[in-house]
PASEBA-1860 file (N, C-alpha, C; in nm, 3 decimals):
! residues 138
1> MNLELFCK> -8.032/3.694/-5.841/-8.002/3.705/-5.983/-7.951/3.569/-6.032 ~ -8.007/3.521/-6.140/-7.959/3.400/-6.205/-7.876/3.445/-6.325 ~ -7.746/3.457/-6.305/-7.658/3.515/-6.406/-7.665/3.439/-6.539 ~ -7.663/3.309/-6.533/-7.666/3.230/-6.656/-7.795/3.256/-6.736 ~ -7.907/3.256/-6.668/-8.036/3.281/-6.733/-8.042/3.424/-6.788 ~ -7.996/3.522/-6.709/-7.995/3.660/-6.754/-7.910/3.676/-6.881 ~ -7.795/3.610/-6.885/-7.708/3.619/-7.002/-7.771/3.554/-7.125 ~ -7.836/3.440/-7.106/-7.906/3.374/-7.217/-8.015/3.465/-7.272
9> DLLKELKV> -8.093/3.525/-7.184/-8.201/3.615/-7.227/-8.144/3.738/-7.298 ~ -8.034/3.790/-7.248/-7.970/3.906/-7.311/-7.924/3.871/-7.453 ~ -7.861/3.755/-7.469/-7.818/3.713/-7.603/-7.936/3.701/-7.698 ~ -8.046/3.646/-7.648/-8.167/3.635/-7.732/-8.212/3.772/-7.780 ~ -8.219/3.867/-7.687/-8.265/4.002/-7.723/-8.169/4.072/-7.818 ~ -8.040/4.041/-7.805/-7.941/4.102/-7.895/-7.928/4.025/-8.026 ~ -8.005/3.915/-8.038/-8.003/3.830/-8.157/-7.864/3.772/-8.183 ~ -7.802/3.725/-8.073/-7.671/3.661/-8.079/-7.691/3.515/-8.044
17> DASNMHIQ> -7.628/3.427/-8.121/-7.642/3.283/-8.101/-7.595/3.242/-7.961 ~ -7.669/3.154/-7.897/-7.637/3.109/-7.761/-7.502/3.038/-7.754 ~ -7.453/2.987/-7.865/-7.322/2.921/-7.865/-7.208/3.020/-7.839 ~ -7.239/3.149/-7.842/-7.138/3.252/-7.814/-7.128/3.283/-7.665 ~ -7.192/3.201/-7.582/-7.181/3.215/-7.437/-7.101/3.097/-7.384 ~ -6.991/3.129/-7.316/-6.902/3.026/-7.261/-6.902/3.039/-7.109 ~ -6.934/2.928/-7.042/-6.950/2.930/-6.897/-6.838/2.850/-6.832 ~ -6.776/2.912/-6.732/-6.679/2.842/-6.648/-6.749/2.823/-6.514
25> TKQPLSIR> -6.786/2.701/-6.483/-6.873/2.676/-6.367/-6.797/2.666/-6.236 ~ -6.664/2.650/-6.239/-6.594/2.645/-6.109/-6.609/2.781/-6.042 ~ -6.605/2.780/-5.912/-6.626/2.903/-5.836/-6.506/2.994/-5.842 ~ -6.520/3.122/-5.859/-6.647/3.190/-5.884/-6.692/3.170/-6.029 ~ -6.823/3.171/-6.048/-6.883/3.155/-6.181/-6.834/3.267/-6.273 ~ -6.799/3.229/-6.394/-6.753/3.326/-6.494/-6.820/3.293/-6.627 ~ -6.873/3.396/-6.693/-6.938/3.378/-6.823/-6.877/3.476/-6.922 ~ -6.838/3.423/-7.037/-6.783/3.507/-7.144/-6.885/3.511/-7.257
33> LLLDKHLN> -6.916/3.635/-7.300/-7.009/3.656/-7.411/-6.932/3.711/-7.530 ~ -6.934/3.639/-7.640/-6.870/3.684/-7.763/-6.979/3.742/-7.852 ~ -6.992/3.873/-7.847/-7.105/3.938/-7.914/-7.078/3.967/-8.060 ~ -6.956/3.996/-8.095/-6.910/4.005/-8.233/-6.758/4.004/-8.232 ~ -6.695/4.021/-8.347/-6.549/4.007/-8.352/-6.476/4.115/-8.273 ~ -6.542/4.225/-8.240/-6.480/4.333/-8.164/-6.537/4.348/-8.024 ~ -6.628/4.261/-7.986/-6.699/4.278/-7.860/-6.702/4.148/-7.782 ~ -6.622/4.144/-7.676/-6.602/4.027/-7.594/-6.617/4.071/-7.449
41> VELKEQEI> -6.719/4.020/-7.379/-6.749/4.065/-7.243/-6.742/3.946/-7.148 ~ -6.676/3.969/-7.033/-6.670/3.865/-6.931/-6.742/3.913/-6.806 ~ -6.826/3.826/-6.750/-6.899/3.855/-6.627/-6.850/3.755/-6.522 ~ -6.799/3.806/-6.410/-6.746/3.722/-6.304/-6.818/3.752/-6.174 ~ -6.867/3.645/-6.109/-6.930/3.664/-5.980/-6.825/3.700/-5.876 ~ -6.861/3.794/-5.789/-6.778/3.830/-5.675/-6.864/3.817/-5.551 ~ -6.809/3.845/-5.434/-6.885/3.829/-5.310/-7.012/3.913/-5.307 ~ -7.004/4.038/-5.354/-7.119/4.127/-5.341/-7.179/4.168/-5.475
49> GLLVSAPL> -7.138/4.107/-5.583/-7.194/4.143/-5.713/-7.118/4.080/-5.826 ~ -7.122/4.148/-5.939/-7.055/4.100/-6.060/-6.949/4.199/-6.103 ~ -6.842/4.148/-6.159/-6.745/4.231/-6.229/-6.764/4.202/-6.376 ~ -6.797/4.304/-6.452/-6.814/4.292/-6.597/-6.694/4.361/-6.659 ~ -6.627/4.292/-6.751/-6.504/4.345/-6.807/-6.499/4.319/-6.957 ~ -6.445/4.416/-7.030/-6.433/4.401/-7.175/-6.301/4.461/-7.221 ~ -6.223/4.385/-7.298/-6.101/4.441/-7.356/-6.138/4.538/-7.468 ~ -6.070/4.652/-7.472/-6.099/4.751/-7.575/-5.998/4.746/-7.689
57> CQIEAEEI> -5.869/4.741/-7.654/-5.766/4.735/-7.759/-5.630/4.705/-7.697 ~ -5.538/4.660/-7.782/-5.398/4.641/-7.744/-5.331/4.777/-7.737 ~ -5.238/4.793/-7.645/-5.165/4.919/-7.629/-5.017/4.894/-7.657 ~ -4.962/4.973/-7.746/-4.818/4.967/-7.775/-4.744/5.059/-7.679 ~ -4.619/5.030/-7.652/-4.541/5.109/-7.556/-4.537/5.257/-7.592 ~ -4.528/5.288/-7.721/-4.518/5.428/-7.763/-4.652/5.502/-7.753 ~ -4.760/5.430/-7.726/-4.893/5.492/-7.716/-4.935/5.519/-7.571 ~ -4.852/5.479/-7.476/-4.895/5.478/-7.336/-4.931/5.616/-7.282
65> EEVYALLL> -4.860/5.722/-7.322/-4.892/5.855/-7.272/-5.031/5.900/-7.316 ~ -5.064/5.876/-7.443/-5.197/5.911/-7.492/-5.305/5.831/-7.419 ~ -5.275/5.704/-7.392/-5.372/5.619/-7.322/-5.393/5.669/-7.179 ~ -5.285/5.708/-7.111/-5.299/5.761/-6.974/-5.386/5.887/-6.974 ~ -5.371/5.971/-7.072/-5.454/6.092/-7.082/-5.601/6.053/-7.100 ~ -5.628/5.953/-7.181/-5.765/5.905/-7.200/-5.822/5.847/-7.070 ~ -5.738/5.773/-6.997/-5.783/5.715/-6.870/-5.823/5.824/-6.772 ~ -5.742/5.928/-6.764/-5.774/6.038/-6.674/-5.906/6.104/-6.713
73> EANLFGQG> -5.922/6.129/-6.843/-6.046/6.191/-6.892/-6.166/6.103/-6.861 ~ -6.154/5.975/-6.886/-6.266/5.882/-6.869/-6.306/5.865/-6.724 ~ -6.208/5.854/-6.637/-6.236/5.818/-6.498/-6.261/5.938/-6.407 ~ -6.227/6.059/-6.452/-6.249/6.177/-6.371/-6.399/6.200/-6.354 ~ -6.447/6.180/-6.234/-6.590/6.196/-6.202/-6.680/6.108/-6.289 ~ -6.625/6.002/-6.347/-6.705/5.911/-6.428/-6.756/5.973/-6.557 ~ -6.693/6.083/-6.601/-6.748/6.155/-6.716/-6.738/6.078/-6.847 ~ -6.652/5.981/-6.855/-6.642/5.904/-6.979/-6.687/5.761/-6.965
81> TGTFGVLG> -6.737/5.726/-6.846/-6.777/5.587/-6.824/-6.916/5.576/-6.762 ~ -6.990/5.685/-6.762/-7.127/5.681/-6.712/-7.137/5.670/-6.562 ~ -7.038/5.712/-6.492/-7.029/5.712/-6.345/-7.032/5.573/-6.282 ~ -7.036/5.469/-6.361/-7.040/5.336/-6.300/-6.929/5.245/-6.351 ~ -6.858/5.282/-6.453/-6.752/5.199/-6.507/-6.617/5.260/-6.480 ~ -6.513/5.181/-6.504/-6.376/5.228/-6.488/-6.296/5.180/-6.607 ~ -6.224/5.272/-6.668/-6.134/5.240/-6.777/-5.997/5.215/-6.716 ~ -5.931/5.107/-6.752/-5.801/5.075/-6.694/-5.719/4.985/-6.784
89> LTKDGKML> -5.602/4.948/-6.735/-5.510/4.861/-6.808/-5.502/4.725/-6.740 ~ -5.467/4.624/-6.818/-5.439/4.493/-6.759/-5.311/4.505/-6.676 ~ -5.282/4.404/-6.596/-5.164/4.407/-6.509/-5.035/4.429/-6.587 ~ -5.027/4.372/-6.707/-4.905/4.388/-6.786/-4.903/4.518/-6.866 ~ -5.012/4.595/-6.861/-5.018/4.725/-6.927/-5.031/4.719/-7.078 ~ -5.067/4.604/-7.133/-5.072/4.589/-7.278/-5.212/4.590/-7.337 ~ -5.314/4.590/-7.251/-5.452/4.587/-7.298/-5.533/4.688/-7.218 ~ -5.613/4.765/-7.290/-5.704/4.860/-7.226/-5.837/4.791/-7.201
97> LLNLDIDF> -5.891/4.805/-7.079/-6.015/4.739/-7.039/-6.118/4.840/-6.992 ~ -6.244/4.805/-7.009/-6.352/4.878/-6.945/-6.415/4.781/-6.846 ~ -6.426/4.824/-6.719/-6.481/4.740/-6.613/-6.604/4.805/-6.553 ~ -6.693/4.721/-6.505/-6.818/4.766/-6.444/-6.851/4.673/-6.328 ~ -6.889/4.730/-6.214/-6.940/4.651/-6.102/-7.092/4.659/-6.103 ~ -7.157/4.543/-6.089/-7.303/4.535/-6.086/-7.344/4.464/-5.958 ~ -7.444/4.519/-5.889/-7.499/4.455/-5.770/-7.577/4.330/-5.809 ~ -7.585/4.234/-5.717/-7.665/4.114/-5.740/-7.814/4.142/-5.737
105> DLTYVQFK> -7.854/4.245/-5.665/-7.997/4.272/-5.644/-8.060/4.348/-5.760 ~ -8.056/4.289/-5.878/-8.115/4.351/-5.996/-8.220/4.260/-6.057 ~ -8.320/4.321/-6.114/-8.414/4.245/-6.196/-8.348/4.226/-6.334 ~ -8.409/4.143/-6.416/-8.353/4.124/-6.549/-8.353/4.255/-6.627 ~ -8.459/4.333/-6.617/-8.470/4.459/-6.690/-8.356/4.553/-6.649 ~ -8.328/4.564/-6.520/-8.219/4.648/-6.472/-8.084/4.597/-6.523 ~ -8.065/4.465/-6.518/-7.942/4.403/-6.569/-7.924/4.435/-6.717 ~ -8.030/4.417/-6.793/-8.024/4.443/-6.938/-7.988/4.589/-6.966
113> ERMEDFLN> -8.049/4.680/-6.893/-8.020/4.823/-6.914/-7.875/4.855/-6.881 ~ -7.824/4.800/-6.772/-7.683/4.823/-6.736/-7.590/4.767/-6.843 ~ -7.623/4.648/-6.892/-7.539/4.585/-6.995/-7.547/4.663/-7.126 ~ -7.665/4.711/-7.164/-7.676/4.790/-7.287/-7.594/4.918/-7.277 ~ -7.600/4.985/-7.161/-7.518/5.105/-7.140/-7.370/5.069/-7.150 ~ -7.332/4.959/-7.087/-7.192/4.914/-7.089/-7.146/4.888/-7.232 ~ -7.229/4.820/-7.311/-7.194/4.790/-7.450/-7.180/4.918/-7.532 ~ -7.265/5.017/-7.504/-7.253/5.146/-7.573/-7.123/5.217/-7.537
121> YIEYWQKK> -7.083/5.210/-7.410/-6.956/5.271/-7.370/-6.837/5.199/-7.433 ~ -6.846/5.069/-7.447/-6.739/4.995/-7.515/-6.722/5.047/-7.657 ~ -6.833/5.055/-7.729/-6.828/5.103/-7.867/-6.773/5.246/-7.874 ~ -6.820/5.332/-7.784/-6.772/5.471/-7.780/-6.621/5.475/-7.759 ~ -6.570/5.401/-7.659/-6.427/5.407/-7.628/-6.342/5.340/-7.736 ~ -6.390/5.236/-7.798/-6.313/5.175/-7.906/-6.292/5.276/-8.019 ~ -6.396/5.350/-8.054/-6.385/5.451/-8.160/-6.296/5.567/-8.116 ~ -6.316/5.616/-7.993/-6.238/5.730/-7.943/-6.090/5.696/-7.935
129> IELTLEET> -6.058/5.578/-7.888/-5.918/5.536/-7.877/-5.855/5.525/-8.014 ~ -5.927/5.464/-8.106/-5.876/5.450/-8.243/-5.846/5.587/-8.304 ~ -5.940/5.681/-8.291/-5.920/5.816/-8.345/-5.804/5.888/-8.277 ~ -5.796/5.878/-8.146/-5.690/5.945/-8.070/-5.553/5.892/-8.112 ~ -5.541/5.761/-8.122/-5.411/5.702/-8.156/-5.374/5.730/-8.302 ~ -5.473/5.736/-8.390/-5.446/5.773/-8.530/-5.395/5.917/-8.539 ~ -5.455/6.007/-8.461/-5.413/6.147/-8.462/-5.270/6.164/-8.413 ~ -5.230/6.087/-8.314/-5.095/6.100/-8.261/-4.990/6.042/-8.355
137> KS> -5.030/5.950/-8.440/-4.936/5.890/-8.536/-4.911/5.981/-8.655 ~ -5.008/6.071/-8.683/-4.993/6.156/-8.802/-4.932/6.290/-8.769
END
């Protein structure tokens, strides 16, 4: 897999300007894709594949119980993440993330399909989290 080339081709298909791809070439290779103001995806090479990660939203201390309930729902048997992603928190517990592991042994078409699914899950969870947190505030 040529990650840089795959990401460039993906941006073309999504009609996103190539300047929205930022590459950190030191090992391990890391590529950040800024797809729009609410969609920021990072792809990091690992020993056996890629870690794809996207921040979903900031979490306030008073929202943590609702967020934990969402995490349980999402990660239980993969029912909210398509069986391949994991919803979690950053180390400091202030940001909700969606993570995905991808094998290196993919064609571009397979990579694109996995990324499209991942982007759809991001959009789904951003909306679900927003609605859930609005309901708890009212």
